[in-house]
Backbone as ProteinMPNN parsed JSONL, in Angstrom:
{"seq_chain_A": "MILYYHPLSSYCWKALIALYENDVPFERAMMEEPGVAEAWLALWPLGKFPVLRDEARDRTLAETSVIIEYLDQHCPGPFRAIPADPDDAIEVRLMDRLFDNYVMAPMQAIVADRLRPEDVRDPYGVGEARLMLGKAYTLLEERMKGRHWAAGDMFSLADCAAAPALFYADRVEPMRGGFPTLAAYLDRLEARPSFARVLEEKEPWWHMFPFAAG", "coords_chain_A": {"N_chain_A": [[-60.233, -42.348, -1.088], [-58.543, -44.624, 0.882], [-56.341, -45.144, 3.71], [-54.449, -47.225, 4.921], [-52.689, -47.691, 8.343], [-50.807, -47.377, 10.741], [-50.336, -45.271, 13.888], [-48.224, -44.613, 15.247], [-46.191, -45.223, 13.311], [-43.365, -44.723, 11.367], [-43.349, -44.4, 8.386], [-46.09, -44.396, 7.927], [-46.36, -41.965, 8.822], [-44.87, -40.312, 6.965], [-46.056, -40.762, 4.635], [-48.732, -39.427, 5.35], [-47.935, -36.673, 5.994], [-47.579, -36.052, 2.845], [-50.268, -36.243, 2.267], [-51.463, -34.308, 4.107], [-50.433, -31.872, 3.383], [-51.498, -31.415, 0.95], [-53.732, -31.215, 1.365], [-55.124, -33.744, 0.729], [-58.119, -35.569, 0.474], [-59.075, -38.372, 2.541], [-60.248, -41.712, 3.856], [-59.283, -43.165, 7.33], [-57.994, -45.91, 8.079], [-57.319, -47.337, 10.725], [-54.895, -49.744, 12.43], [-55.297, -50.388, 15.281], [-58.419, -50.627, 15.046], [-61.397, -52.416, 14.548], [-61.168, -55.194, 12.675], [-59.797, -54.05, 10.425], [-57.477, -54.856, 10.341], [-57.147, -57.706, 9.183], [-58.442, -56.721, 6.96], [-56.814, -55.145, 5.89], [-54.603, -57.08, 5.264], [-55.489, -58.276, 3.657], [-55.545, -56.578, 1.04], [-53.068, -56.446, 0.846], [-50.808, -58.739, 1.364], [-48.033, -58.778, 2.358], [-47.789, -57.711, 4.81], [-46.633, -54.85, 5.737], [-47.021, -51.362, 6.248], [-47.53, -48.199, 5.194], [-50.624, -48.388, 3.126], [-52.491, -47.647, 0.451], [-55.746, -47.474, -0.422], [-56.729, -46.62, -3.351], [-60.448, -46.43, -4.25], [-61.468, -45.407, -6.571], [-59.953, -45.646, -8.878], [-59.584, -48.087, -8.703], [-57.024, -48.841, -7.652], [-54.348, -50.507, -5.505], [-52.165, -49.475, -3.438], [-48.56, -49.843, -2.229], [-45.475, -49.22, -0.473], [-43.998, -46.234, 0.543], [-42.783, -44.135, -1.053], [-43.52, -44.675, -3.314], [-46.817, -44.198, -3.055], [-46.903, -41.502, -2.349], [-45.814, -40.325, -4.916], [-47.719, -41.603, -6.336], [-50.151, -40.025, -5.345], [-49.067, -37.137, -5.989], [-49.307, -37.558, -9.04], [-52.165, -37.773, -9.392], [-53.408, -36.246, -7.495], [-52.794, -33.462, -7.298], [-51.596, -30.683, -6.112], [-50.758, -27.461, -4.221], [-48.504, -28.315, -3.514], [-46.115, -30.231, -4.592], [-44.62, -33.34, -4.591], [-42.535, -34.418, -6.324], [-39.983, -32.752, -8.198], [-40.487, -30.793, -11.065], [-38.238, -30.172, -13.433], [-35.919, -32.513, -14.245], [-32.86, -32.977, -12.893], [-33.298, -31.756, -10.815], [-35.341, -33.141, -9.85], [-33.641, -35.923, -9.752], [-32.194, -35.254, -7.513], [-33.825, -34.968, -5.217], [-35.273, -37.627, -5.193], [-32.865, -38.967, -4.598], [-32.53, -37.957, -1.938], [-34.682, -39.218, -0.573], [-34.224, -41.722, -0.708], [-31.79, -41.628, 0.87], [-32.587, -40.617, 3.374], [-34.54, -42.937, 4.166], [-33.064, -44.894, 3.853], [-30.604, -45.169, 5.595], [-31.463, -43.541, 7.813], [-33.857, -43.467, 8.39], [-33.974, -46.715, 8.441], [-31.911, -47.868, 9.968], [-32.741, -46.709, 12.692], [-35.159, -47.767, 12.924], [-33.991, -50.287, 13.767], [-32.859, -50.178, 15.973], [-35.168, -49.126, 17.479], [-36.683, -51.629, 17.309], [-35.422, -53.723, 18.556], [-35.737, -52.902, 21.413], [-37.943, -53.409, 21.719], [-38.174, -55.937, 21.915], [-37.924, -59.096, 23.975], [-35.908, -59.226, 26.731], [-33.649, -61.177, 26.966], [-33.097, -61.944, 24.081], [-32.234, -59.722, 22.808], [-29.87, -57.825, 20.486], [-27.267, -56.26, 20.857], [-25.206, -56.197, 19.196], [-25.652, -55.778, 16.751], [-27.6, -53.578, 17.148], [-25.373, -51.839, 18.126], [-24.273, -51.522, 15.579], [-26.163, -50.362, 14.163], [-26.161, -47.479, 15.262], [-23.869, -46.899, 14.423], [-24.124, -46.412, 11.772], [-26.431, -44.766, 11.759], [-24.771, -42.193, 12.781], [-23.153, -42.056, 10.739], [-24.242, -41.279, 8.715], [-25.798, -38.834, 9.961], [-23.526, -37.231, 9.756], [-22.872, -37.259, 6.965], [-25.288, -36.061, 5.621], [-25.312, -33.538, 7.255], [-23.323, -32.391, 6.074], [-24.218, -32.304, 3.428], [-26.555, -30.776, 3.393], [-25.868, -28.155, 3.843], [-26.553, -24.908, 4.048], [-29.145, -25.441, 2.453], [-32.633, -24.78, 2.361], [-34.796, -26.689, 2.99], [-34.84, -30.163, 2.639], [-33.516, -31.172, -0.129], [-33.244, -28.574, -1.667], [-34.865, -25.585, -2.327], [-37.466, -26.155, -1.681], [-40.149, -27.437, -0.939], [-40.258, -31.227, -0.788], [-40.746, -34.9, -1.817], [-38.332, -35.709, -0.339], [-38.595, -34.468, 1.837], [-40.872, -35.568, 3.08], [-39.988, -37.568, 3.386], [-37.833, -37.366, 5.252], [-38.374, -35.884, 7.771], [-39.977, -37.692, 9.539], [-38.154, -39.827, 10.222], [-35.617, -38.195, 11.082], [-36.828, -37.086, 13.346], [-37.382, -39.372, 14.645], [-35.23, -40.565, 14.969], [-33.605, -38.968, 16.373], [-34.25, -39.278, 18.864], [-33.531, -41.92, 19.454], [-31.246, -41.93, 19.121], [-29.506, -39.328, 19.437], [-29.207, -36.045, 18.261], [-29.244, -33.459, 17.898], [-27.268, -31.612, 19.334], [-24.696, -31.732, 18.057], [-24.968, -31.571, 15.257], [-25.559, -28.811, 13.932], [-26.754, -28.37, 11.297], [-28.565, -29.908, 10.645], [-29.928, -30.041, 12.76], [-31.014, -27.277, 12.996], [-32.591, -27.924, 10.331], [-34.464, -29.862, 11.646], [-35.709, -28.784, 13.281], [-37.136, -27.087, 11.389], [-38.883, -28.697, 10.629], [-40.286, -29.888, 12.117], [-41.98, -27.393, 12.911], [-43.695, -27.044, 10.202], [-46.814, -27.03, 9.189], [-47.6, -29.144, 8.056], [-46.612, -31.563, 9.163], [-46.656, -30.492, 12.233], [-49.164, -31.397, 12.313], [-49.244, -34.052, 12.117], [-47.362, -35.056, 14.272], [-49.283, -33.711, 16.589], [-51.231, -35.787, 16.584], [-50.224, -38.39, 17.168], [-50.275, -38.36, 19.666], [-52.233, -39.726, 21.574], [-51.384, -42.102, 21.709], [-48.669, -42.145, 22.054], [-47.454, -43.127, 24.431], [-46.812, -45.935, 23.679], [-44.411, -45.913, 22.452], [-41.043, -46.999, 22.993], [-39.145, -45.378, 23.527], [-40.179, -43.036, 24.283], [-39.604, -41.525, 26.321], [-37.516, -40.307, 26.876]], "CA_chain_A": [[-59.26, -42.996, -0.679], [-58.561, -45.249, 2.531], [-55.111, -45.07, 4.157], [-54.156, -48.562, 6.066], [-51.942, -47.062, 8.929], [-50.609, -47.53, 12.507], [-50.366, -43.779, 14.277], [-46.647, -44.148, 15.348], [-45.546, -45.619, 12.215], [-42.723, -43.688, 10.723], [-43.49, -44.533, 7.237], [-47.295, -43.556, 7.779], [-46.239, -40.169, 9.017], [-44.358, -40.041, 5.627], [-47.748, -40.538, 3.589], [-50.006, -38.56, 6.252], [-47.498, -35.272, 5.457], [-47.874, -35.509, 1.567], [-51.685, -36.121, 1.959], [-52.105, -33.035, 4.716], [-49.773, -30.913, 2.355], [-52.601, -30.985, -0.48], [-55.505, -31.429, 1.906], [-56.314, -34.727, 0.152], [-59.695, -35.903, 1.449], [-58.902, -39.479, 2.441], [-60.642, -41.993, 4.809], [-58.5, -43.545, 7.903], [-58.18, -47.099, 8.723], [-55.93, -47.298, 11.962], [-54.729, -50.777, 12.807], [-56.379, -50.791, 16.097], [-59.957, -50.896, 14.631], [-61.809, -54.271, 14.376], [-61.451, -55.319, 11.12], [-58.753, -53.098, 9.463], [-55.819, -55.709, 10.071], [-58.221, -58.277, 8.216], [-58.737, -55.867, 5.267], [-55.182, -54.327, 4.943], [-53.385, -58.091, 4.686], [-55.926, -58.967, 2.15], [-54.875, -55.533, 0.195], [-51.416, -56.411, 1.128], [-50.168, -59.899, 2.182], [-46.874, -58.742, 3.031], [-48.017, -57.122, 6.377], [-46.546, -53.632, 5.754], [-48.132, -50.234, 6.122], [-49.207, -47.627, 4.805], [-51.274, -49.125, 2.033], [-53.28, -46.988, 0.028], [-56.375, -47.66, -1.721], [-58.024, -45.846, -4.596], [-61.399, -47.643, -5.226], [-62.159, -45.098, -7.39], [-58.876, -46.017, -9.703], [-59.376, -49.84, -8.276], [-55.749, -49.034, -7.496], [-53.827, -50.518, -4.199], [-50.58, -48.909, -3.423], [-47.677, -49.569, -1.098], [-44.009, -48.4, -0.432], [-44.513, -45.013, 0.76], [-42.24, -43.276, -1.84], [-44.589, -44.513, -4.564], [-47.79, -43.813, -2.806], [-46.659, -40.072, -2.706], [-45.59, -40.461, -6.755], [-49.15, -41.414, -7.145], [-50.778, -38.917, -4.918], [-48.653, -36.068, -6.988], [-49.604, -37.464, -10.209], [-54.018, -37.982, -9.248], [-54.088, -35.494, -6.634], [-51.852, -32.498, -7.308], [-51.844, -29.175, -5.519], [-49.694, -26.416, -4.165], [-47.098, -29.342, -2.949], [-45.235, -31.379, -5.532], [-43.644, -33.973, -4.501], [-41.292, -34.072, -7.514], [-40.036, -31.369, -9.222], [-40.391, -30.972, -12.928], [-36.849, -30.776, -13.945], [-34.961, -33.827, -14.039], [-32.005, -32.724, -12.211], [-33.828, -31.452, -9.462], [-35.902, -34.559, -9.405], [-32.86, -37.137, -9.425], [-31.372, -34.824, -6.13], [-35.137, -35.163, -4.271], [-35.148, -39.054, -5.059], [-31.626, -39.449, -3.579], [-32.454, -37.711, -0.728], [-35.427, -39.743, 0.073], [-33.558, -43.05, -0.219], [-30.851, -41.456, 1.864], [-33.286, -40.556, 4.498], [-35.194, -43.885, 4.112], [-32.156, -46.008, 3.932], [-29.808, -44.878, 6.122], [-31.949, -43.27, 8.877], [-35.354, -44.515, 9.023], [-33.887, -48.0, 8.702], [-31.241, -48.144, 11.301], [-33.325, -46.241, 14.018], [-36.119, -48.841, 13.196], [-33.359, -51.495, 13.975], [-32.993, -49.811, 17.261], [-36.234, -49.774, 18.234], [-37.265, -53.103, 17.38], [-34.342, -54.104, 19.82], [-35.925, -52.486, 22.522], [-39.453, -54.006, 22.316], [-37.85, -57.479, 22.311], [-37.408, -59.737, 25.23], [-34.404, -58.844, 26.788], [-32.636, -62.272, 26.62], [-32.914, -62.208, 22.707], [-31.882, -58.348, 22.017], [-29.001, -57.789, 19.779], [-26.612, -55.508, 20.968], [-24.407, -55.831, 18.395], [-26.752, -54.75, 16.121], [-27.651, -51.792, 17.566], [-24.066, -50.814, 17.965], [-23.95, -51.387, 13.955], [-27.191, -49.451, 13.465], [-25.95, -46.521, 15.761], [-22.704, -46.48, 13.56], [-24.714, -45.906, 10.485], [-26.523, -43.111, 12.215], [-23.446, -41.218, 13.106], [-22.197, -41.812, 9.248], [-25.694, -40.688, 8.033], [-25.914, -37.473, 10.595], [-22.337, -36.638, 9.22], [-23.471, -36.885, 5.388], [-26.223, -35.278, 5.748], [-24.868, -32.332, 7.884], [-22.523, -31.511, 5.089], [-24.875, -32.205, 1.988], [-27.357, -29.752, 3.773], [-25.545, -26.653, 4.351], [-27.183, -24.018, 2.741], [-30.323, -25.977, 1.722], [-33.687, -24.859, 3.358], [-35.546, -28.181, 2.758], [-33.658, -31.688, 2.029], [-33.097, -31.117, -1.407], [-33.339, -27.383, -1.799], [-35.557, -24.576, -1.622], [-38.661, -26.795, -2.077], [-40.342, -28.762, 0.18], [-40.565, -32.198, -1.7], [-40.988, -36.062, -1.456], [-37.469, -35.765, 0.644], [-38.831, -33.787, 3.483], [-41.718, -36.003, 4.074], [-38.877, -39.127, 4.18], [-36.544, -36.771, 6.559], [-39.102, -35.313, 8.914], [-40.178, -38.995, 10.799], [-36.92, -39.922, 10.181], [-35.024, -37.266, 11.967], [-37.791, -36.846, 14.509], [-37.456, -40.755, 15.785], [-33.875, -40.874, 14.895], [-33.271, -37.94, 17.653], [-34.876, -40.027, 20.256], [-32.891, -43.242, 19.68], [-29.529, -41.498, 19.022], [-29.622, -37.887, 19.762], [-28.491, -35.564, 16.968], [-29.309, -31.781, 17.944], [-26.039, -31.063, 20.021], [-23.705, -32.125, 17.382], [-25.127, -31.265, 13.964], [-26.499, -27.789, 14.075], [-27.735, -28.083, 10.236], [-29.792, -31.208, 10.932], [-31.004, -29.857, 14.234], [-32.114, -26.383, 12.868], [-33.795, -28.499, 9.872], [-35.658, -30.59, 11.884], [-36.778, -27.919, 13.745], [-38.079, -26.056, 10.669], [-39.717, -29.651, 9.733], [-41.56, -29.559, 13.295], [-42.854, -26.36, 12.433], [-44.182, -27.466, 9.101], [-48.136, -27.763, 9.613], [-48.246, -31.013, 7.523], [-45.931, -32.365, 9.858], [-47.232, -30.625, 13.141], [-50.614, -32.087, 12.718], [-48.658, -35.454, 12.477], [-47.027, -34.697, 15.697], [-50.12, -33.777, 17.626], [-52.456, -36.681, 16.259], [-49.712, -39.181, 17.626], [-49.9, -37.884, 21.189], [-52.623, -40.3, 22.135], [-50.621, -43.24, 21.404], [-46.79, -41.863, 22.062], [-46.64, -43.85, 25.501], [-46.54, -46.962, 23.409], [-42.882, -45.863, 21.931], [-39.886, -47.534, 23.85], [-37.727, -44.305, 23.724], [-40.987, -41.815, 24.488], [-39.402, -40.634, 28.034], [-35.87, -40.227, 26.838]], "C_chain_A": [[-59.589, -43.385, 0.689], [-56.942, -45.284, 2.362], [-55.422, -46.282, 5.443], [-52.72, -48.031, 7.067], [-52.11, -47.309, 10.151], [-49.975, -45.747, 13.255], [-49.039, -43.577, 14.718], [-45.824, -44.685, 14.04], [-44.538, -44.681, 11.677], [-42.788, -43.594, 9.239], [-45.213, -44.234, 7.004], [-47.188, -42.311, 7.817], [-45.468, -39.865, 7.46], [-45.48, -39.644, 5.116], [-48.331, -39.415, 4.009], [-49.313, -37.195, 5.919], [-47.879, -35.045, 4.155], [-49.229, -35.738, 1.685], [-52.029, -34.854, 2.653], [-51.483, -31.604, 3.877], [-50.839, -30.005, 0.942], [-53.879, -31.038, 0.254], [-55.982, -32.443, 1.164], [-57.444, -35.337, 1.118], [-58.992, -37.692, 1.279], [-59.692, -40.228, 3.792], [-59.469, -42.932, 5.733], [-58.854, -45.343, 8.154], [-57.165, -47.828, 9.586], [-55.888, -48.685, 11.93], [-55.766, -51.811, 13.933], [-57.678, -51.046, 15.908], [-60.176, -52.221, 14.268], [-62.191, -54.174, 12.953], [-60.305, -54.863, 10.315], [-57.82, -53.991, 9.446], [-56.413, -56.677, 8.702], [-57.997, -57.741, 6.874], [-57.507, -55.872, 4.494], [-54.247, -55.777, 4.716], [-54.301, -58.806, 4.013], [-55.836, -58.289, 1.023], [-53.429, -56.379, -0.146], [-50.82, -57.486, 2.14], [-48.92, -59.795, 3.001], [-46.715, -58.286, 4.543], [-47.132, -55.942, 6.307], [-47.263, -52.36, 5.194], [-47.11, -49.522, 6.089], [-49.469, -48.455, 3.51], [-52.415, -48.098, 1.808], [-54.035, -47.175, -0.6], [-57.325, -46.868, -2.4], [-58.943, -46.713, -4.857], [-61.639, -46.932, -6.484], [-61.334, -45.708, -9.043], [-59.057, -47.747, -9.568], [-57.719, -50.17, -8.077], [-54.955, -49.393, -5.836], [-52.563, -50.614, -4.507], [-49.992, -49.153, -2.3], [-46.401, -49.096, -1.38], [-44.391, -47.041, -0.556], [-44.024, -44.254, -0.532], [-43.355, -43.337, -3.239], [-45.979, -44.452, -4.135], [-47.962, -42.181, -3.062], [-46.337, -39.6, -3.941], [-46.986, -40.199, -7.296], [-49.954, -40.606, -6.69], [-50.193, -37.512, -5.834], [-49.189, -36.333, -8.118], [-51.504, -37.462, -9.993], [-54.6, -36.796, -8.555], [-52.955, -34.147, -6.502], [-52.711, -31.196, -6.995], [-51.043, -28.242, -5.582], [-48.202, -27.36, -3.618], [-46.883, -30.348, -4.1], [-44.039, -31.773, -5.071], [-42.372, -34.561, -5.124], [-40.916, -33.328, -8.471], [-40.064, -31.947, -10.45], [-39.26, -30.984, -13.492], [-36.012, -31.749, -13.341], [-33.889, -33.994, -13.334], [-32.373, -32.908, -10.978], [-34.736, -32.967, -8.708], [-35.067, -35.842, -9.234], [-32.845, -36.833, -7.657], [-32.875, -35.485, -5.243], [-35.014, -37.176, -3.957], [-33.889, -39.763, -4.135], [-31.8, -39.48, -2.415], [-33.8, -38.412, -0.138], [-35.094, -40.994, 0.289], [-32.555, -42.785, 0.569], [-31.519, -41.484, 3.084], [-33.715, -41.912, 5.192], [-34.084, -45.255, 4.884], [-31.115, -46.198, 5.378], [-29.885, -44.08, 7.632], [-32.839, -43.585, 9.269], [-34.789, -46.021, 9.415], [-33.068, -48.433, 10.371], [-32.058, -47.654, 12.83], [-34.4, -47.24, 14.01], [-35.522, -49.819, 13.715], [-33.494, -51.632, 15.585], [-33.877, -50.085, 17.981], [-36.871, -50.884, 18.366], [-36.432, -53.716, 18.576], [-35.235, -54.032, 20.857], [-37.157, -53.358, 22.743], [-38.909, -55.523, 22.077], [-37.693, -57.782, 23.496], [-36.057, -59.208, 25.374], [-33.261, -60.116, 26.628], [-32.843, -62.655, 24.847], [-32.776, -61.016, 22.235], [-30.298, -58.469, 21.867], [-28.014, -56.926, 19.84], [-25.341, -55.295, 19.844], [-24.574, -55.174, 17.234], [-27.216, -53.871, 16.012], [-26.854, -51.448, 17.626], [-23.898, -50.614, 16.511], [-24.942, -50.314, 13.751], [-26.876, -47.841, 14.129], [-24.958, -45.773, 14.934], [-23.268, -45.833, 12.698], [-25.629, -44.936, 10.349], [-25.708, -41.949, 12.326], [-22.976, -41.411, 11.493], [-23.63, -41.09, 8.506], [-25.617, -39.355, 8.418], [-24.758, -36.931, 9.659], [-22.411, -36.369, 7.694], [-24.21, -36.077, 5.364], [-26.121, -33.591, 5.924], [-24.171, -31.481, 6.862], [-23.243, -31.578, 3.73], [-26.023, -30.954, 2.436], [-27.19, -28.35, 3.818], [-25.799, -25.977, 3.159], [-28.549, -24.517, 2.313], [-31.695, -25.6, 3.175], [-34.341, -25.873, 3.555], [-34.586, -29.311, 2.179], [-33.115, -31.277, 0.857], [-32.894, -29.672, -2.276], [-33.936, -26.576, -1.406], [-37.081, -25.072, -1.211], [-38.93, -27.873, -1.039], [-41.315, -30.073, -0.803], [-40.681, -33.59, -0.812], [-39.803, -36.186, -0.377], [-37.619, -35.635, 1.851], [-39.741, -34.346, 4.177], [-41.139, -37.53, 4.526], [-38.221, -38.375, 5.223], [-37.829, -36.348, 7.817], [-39.395, -36.706, 10.249], [-38.806, -39.855, 11.142], [-35.885, -39.689, 11.138], [-35.696, -37.297, 13.39], [-37.146, -38.386, 15.387], [-35.959, -40.889, 16.097], [-32.997, -40.451, 16.1], [-33.331, -38.841, 18.732], [-34.144, -41.293, 20.604], [-31.286, -42.878, 19.852], [-29.368, -39.855, 18.505], [-28.362, -37.004, 18.728], [-28.195, -33.848, 17.221], [-28.28, -31.522, 18.234], [-24.87, -31.12, 19.035], [-23.591, -32.045, 15.82], [-26.115, -30.351, 14.071], [-27.108, -27.534, 12.738], [-28.68, -28.65, 9.988], [-30.401, -30.605, 12.147], [-31.967, -28.355, 13.336], [-33.293, -27.363, 11.449], [-35.006, -29.06, 10.603], [-36.39, -29.585, 12.645], [-38.322, -26.812, 12.866], [-39.275, -27.216, 10.396], [-40.635, -29.732, 10.601], [-42.653, -28.349, 13.248], [-44.076, -26.405, 11.431], [-45.795, -27.687, 9.269], [-48.463, -28.907, 9.082], [-47.562, -31.529, 9.049], [-46.252, -32.281, 11.791], [-48.026, -31.041, 13.369], [-50.451, -33.733, 13.12], [-48.453, -35.578, 14.068], [-48.155, -34.859, 16.982], [-51.14, -34.828, 17.378], [-51.572, -37.757, 16.833], [-49.948, -39.018, 19.161], [-51.076, -39.07, 22.17], [-51.775, -41.722, 22.24], [-48.975, -43.075, 21.807], [-46.283, -42.566, 23.616], [-46.177, -44.674, 24.906], [-44.888, -46.717, 22.972], [-42.084, -46.293, 22.874], [-39.143, -46.212, 24.462], [-39.007, -43.021, 23.766], [-40.312, -40.578, 25.731], [-38.053, -40.074, 27.375], [-36.037, -38.508, 25.666]], "O_chain_A": [[-60.421, -42.903, 1.457], [-56.344, -45.406, 1.293], [-56.187, -46.291, 6.407], [-51.657, -47.995, 6.447], [-53.196, -47.459, 10.71], [-48.951, -45.309, 12.73], [-48.59, -42.435, 14.627], [-44.635, -44.37, 13.993], [-45.048, -43.574, 11.51], [-42.222, -42.603, 8.778], [-45.567, -43.852, 5.888], [-47.76, -41.541, 7.046], [-45.853, -38.803, 6.969], [-45.907, -38.49, 5.089], [-48.492, -38.455, 3.256], [-50.136, -36.383, 5.496], [-48.496, -33.999, 3.958], [-49.644, -35.123, 0.702], [-52.836, -34.144, 2.052], [-52.061, -30.518, 3.827], [-50.92, -28.914, 0.378], [-54.97, -30.904, -0.299], [-57.156, -32.351, 0.803], [-57.428, -35.462, 2.342], [-58.544, -38.158, 0.232], [-59.823, -39.515, 4.787], [-58.654, -43.507, 5.011], [-59.981, -45.784, 8.38], [-56.378, -48.703, 9.223], [-56.883, -49.144, 11.369], [-56.416, -52.855, 13.871], [-58.163, -51.816, 16.737], [-59.357, -53.004, 13.788], [-63.009, -53.521, 12.305], [-59.978, -55.623, 9.403], [-57.17, -53.996, 8.4], [-56.181, -56.431, 7.518], [-57.455, -58.29, 5.914], [-57.15, -56.231, 3.371], [-53.221, -55.668, 4.044], [-54.025, -59.971, 3.727], [-55.964, -58.899, -0.039], [-52.971, -56.776, -1.218], [-50.457, -57.292, 3.3], [-48.687, -60.443, 4.022], [-45.74, -58.471, 5.271], [-46.547, -56.06, 7.384], [-47.873, -52.245, 4.131], [-46.028, -49.773, 6.62], [-48.584, -49.103, 2.952], [-53.161, -47.727, 2.714], [-53.638, -47.191, -1.765], [-58.462, -46.548, -2.054], [-58.68, -47.706, -5.535], [-61.981, -47.587, -7.469], [-61.946, -46.08, -10.044], [-58.598, -48.503, -10.424], [-57.188, -51.267, -8.245], [-55.023, -48.489, -5.003], [-51.939, -51.312, -5.306], [-50.579, -48.834, -1.266], [-46.177, -48.574, -2.473], [-45.007, -46.624, -1.537], [-44.933, -43.69, -1.142], [-43.819, -42.419, -3.916], [-46.645, -44.74, -5.129], [-48.846, -41.663, -3.744], [-46.56, -38.405, -4.14], [-47.438, -39.362, -8.077], [-50.746, -40.217, -7.548], [-51.085, -36.854, -6.371], [-49.749, -35.33, -8.56], [-51.997, -36.864, -10.95], [-55.726, -36.331, -8.737], [-52.342, -34.02, -5.442], [-53.821, -30.793, -7.34], [-50.505, -27.947, -6.649], [-47.079, -26.895, -3.426], [-47.701, -31.24, -4.326], [-42.944, -31.214, -5.017], [-41.417, -35.059, -4.528], [-41.508, -33.26, -9.548], [-39.803, -33.084, -10.844], [-39.121, -31.957, -14.233], [-35.534, -31.773, -12.207], [-33.703, -35.159, -12.985], [-32.037, -33.791, -10.19], [-34.733, -33.522, -7.609], [-35.586, -36.803, -8.666], [-33.222, -37.598, -6.769], [-32.753, -36.565, -4.665], [-34.769, -37.784, -2.915], [-33.916, -40.687, -3.322], [-31.511, -40.426, -1.682], [-33.988, -38.054, 1.025], [-35.501, -41.55, 1.31], [-32.21, -43.792, 1.186], [-31.143, -42.305, 3.921], [-33.456, -42.162, 6.369], [-34.187, -46.057, 5.811], [-30.977, -47.242, 6.016], [-28.948, -43.94, 8.419], [-32.945, -44.02, 10.416], [-35.067, -46.514, 10.508], [-33.458, -49.0, 11.392], [-31.902, -48.26, 13.891], [-34.669, -47.675, 15.13], [-36.308, -50.561, 14.305], [-33.937, -52.55, 16.275], [-33.845, -50.902, 18.901], [-37.55, -51.177, 19.351], [-37.047, -54.185, 19.534], [-35.602, -55.115, 21.312], [-37.361, -53.946, 23.805], [-39.867, -56.293, 22.157], [-37.325, -56.896, 24.268], [-35.276, -58.849, 24.492], [-32.128, -59.911, 26.191], [-32.671, -63.832, 24.527], [-33.176, -60.941, 21.073], [-29.553, -58.983, 22.701], [-27.657, -56.627, 18.7], [-24.671, -54.265, 19.775], [-23.895, -54.261, 16.764], [-27.36, -53.239, 14.966], [-26.902, -50.301, 17.183], [-23.386, -49.553, 16.152], [-24.552, -49.317, 13.143], [-27.375, -46.928, 13.472], [-24.972, -44.565, 14.696], [-23.055, -44.621, 12.668], [-25.815, -44.291, 9.317], [-26.055, -40.832, 11.943], [-22.209, -40.501, 11.18], [-23.485, -40.252, 7.616], [-25.397, -38.535, 7.527], [-25.109, -36.155, 8.77], [-22.017, -35.293, 7.244], [-23.734, -35.009, 4.979], [-26.562, -32.696, 5.203], [-24.299, -30.264, 6.728], [-22.793, -30.828, 2.864], [-26.256, -30.161, 1.524], [-28.086, -27.506, 3.83], [-25.544, -26.151, 1.967], [-29.12, -23.657, 1.641], [-31.721, -25.952, 4.355], [-34.528, -25.983, 4.766], [-33.709, -29.145, 1.331], [-31.928, -30.973, 0.98], [-32.438, -29.687, -3.42], [-33.9, -26.407, -0.187], [-37.781, -24.381, -0.471], [-38.261, -28.769, -0.525], [-42.441, -30.008, -1.296], [-40.713, -33.619, 0.418], [-40.173, -36.797, 0.625], [-37.12, -36.271, 2.78], [-39.886, -34.14, 5.382], [-41.485, -38.314, 5.409], [-38.093, -39.026, 6.26], [-37.709, -36.963, 8.876], [-39.108, -36.671, 11.445], [-38.564, -40.414, 12.212], [-35.34, -40.536, 11.845], [-35.061, -37.524, 14.42], [-36.596, -38.397, 16.488], [-35.504, -41.231, 17.189], [-32.101, -41.074, 16.669], [-32.352, -39.069, 19.443], [-34.086, -41.728, 21.753], [-30.418, -43.428, 20.53], [-29.154, -39.425, 17.371], [-27.166, -37.228, 18.54], [-27.225, -33.192, 16.842], [-27.801, -30.934, 17.265], [-23.951, -30.367, 19.359], [-22.58, -32.314, 15.172], [-27.292, -30.661, 14.251], [-27.941, -26.629, 12.699], [-29.607, -28.243, 9.288], [-31.587, -30.861, 12.354], [-33.177, -28.35, 13.11], [-34.513, -27.441, 11.586], [-36.189, -28.852, 10.333], [-37.62, -29.562, 12.634], [-39.395, -26.284, 13.157], [-40.399, -26.875, 10.03], [-41.805, -29.686, 10.222], [-43.857, -28.411, 13.497], [-45.19, -25.949, 11.691], [-46.009, -28.864, 9.558], [-49.389, -29.626, 9.457], [-48.326, -31.844, 9.961], [-46.195, -33.241, 12.56], [-48.188, -31.322, 14.557], [-51.071, -34.431, 13.923], [-49.229, -36.087, 14.877], [-48.115, -35.634, 17.937], [-52.099, -34.703, 18.139], [-52.43, -38.535, 17.251], [-49.6, -40.023, 19.78], [-50.811, -39.263, 23.357], [-51.798, -42.221, 23.365], [-48.223, -44.048, 21.79], [-45.106, -42.589, 23.977], [-44.969, -44.747, 25.127], [-44.155, -47.639, 23.332], [-42.491, -45.869, 23.956], [-38.688, -46.085, 25.599], [-38.67, -41.979, 23.202], [-40.477, -39.371, 25.908], [-37.837, -38.944, 27.812], [-35.025, -37.924, 25.278]]}, "name": "protein", "num_of_chains": 1, "seq": "MILYYHPLSSYCWKALIALYENDVPFERAMMEEPGVAEAWLALWPLGKFPVLRDEARDRTLAETSVIIEYLDQHCPGPFRAIPADPDDAIEVRLMDRLFDNYVMAPMQAIVADRLRPEDVRDPYGVGEARLMLGKAYTLLEERMKGRHWAAGDMFSLADCAAAPALFYADRVEPMRGGFPTLAAYLDRLEARPSFARVLEEKEPWWHMFPFAAG"}
C-alpha cells in the first residue's frame, strides 16, 4: 500500500493513526518529494489527500473515513475502527462526522484564511468558523462526559478523527481552559502511541504551520 500525504495535513494524520494502530505496512509518498504530486493527481484528480493506493487489490481510496474502514476490512488487527455492534457503530460514525464537519472544517477555514494575502482575508468567515468551534466544543463537552474515548470505551474511527481535529483546533481557538472533559480527552489522545508518533513526525515541518508559535 502507498499513502499519498502531506506531513501537516490533519486528514492525513487521521489516516496515519489508523495505520499505526495496527502496524499496517505501507509506503509513504510525501507531497514534497519529486514526482509524487503528479502521481497523486493522476490517481485522484480532485487534488485532495490523503489517497491510499492498494496495488495488491488494484484499488485507489480517498476520503479518510473510507480509507480507515477499508483498512479495517483488509488489514484487521487489535484496533477495530468500527464496532461489531450496529448501535455502537452508529455512534462511532456520528462522532466521526461531528469531529470532521464541526471541528476539523472550521479549524481548516481559520488556518486557510491565515495563509491568504492580508488584503483578501475574510474576517467574517473566520468569525463564523470560531462561533462554530465554540458550539462544537460545547456539544462535545456534554456528549463525552463519562467516556474514555470519543464514542465510549473503545478507541475507534471517531478517535482517529478527533485527535488531529482537536489538536489543531486548540491552537486556533483554544479550548483547554474552558472545556475540562475535552482537555482531558485531548491529553489522552496525545499520549496514545499512534498519535504521539504522528506528533513526533510532524516536527521537521511544524514551523510551516501559521499558528505553530501559538
